[in-house]
N, C-alpha and C positions, 0 to 999 in steps of 0.2 A: 708471863707466858712468852715462850720463845718463838713459836710459829702458830699460825692459824690455818685451818683447812679451807681451801677454795677449790673451785672447779676451773678447768681449762678446756676451751673448745678450740680444736685445731682449725687453722685457716686452710681451706681446701682439703683435698684428699691426700693423705700421706701415711707414713708408717705410724703405728699406734705407740704413744708413750707408755712405758711400763715401769713397774716398781723400781725405784732406785735411780731413774734418770734424773738429771739435774736441770733446774730451772734458773734462767739468767735474765736480767734486765740491764741493758747498757754494759754488757760484758762482766757484770758482777753476779756471782751466784747468790740467789736469794731464797732457794728452797729446793724441794725434791718431790718427785712423783711417788704417790703411794699406791695408785692403781690406774689402769687405763683400759679402754675398750672401744669398739666401734658402736656408734649410736645410729641405728637405722632411722630413727625419727628425725635426727638432725643431719643424717647422711654424711657424717664426718666422725673423726676420732674425738673422744672426750677423755678427760683424766681428772683425778683428784690429786691435789698437791698440798703440802705444807709450805707456806710462804711466810717470811717475816712480816709482821703487821705494818711496820713502818715503810715497807717496800711493796705493799699490796695495793694496786690501783685498779679496781674493777673497770673493765672496758679497755684497758691497755693491752698491747701485745707483748708477749714474752717469748724468749727463745728457749726451746727445750732441746737439750743435747742428749740424743739417744746413745745407748752403750756402743752402737756400731759407729759412732762418730757423726751420724746424720743430725742435721739441725732442722727443726720444724718450728713454725710460728704458731702460737696459740694465744687466744684472748682470755684474760682472767674474768671469771664470772662468779656470782654467788649462786647458791643452790636454790631451787632445783634447776636442772638443765632444761631450758625451754627454748622454743624458736622465738626469735625476736625480729 
């Protein structure tokens, strides 16, 4: 299996990650976003992404580079998206 699906919860309020945006950790590309939206329950952006299993660390923060060149920070979580 090449990649596994995880959730990302954005740190703070910022632009929403969208399909095709790239996910990085330590400057290394480790996956890509498959969908993203705003969660009114969590009051922040959430996204689903495929991440390489050997580079998936739930609870760690990842950089998501949006197509516009904007970088946002997001925490890797398992499903479902819930308040913690």
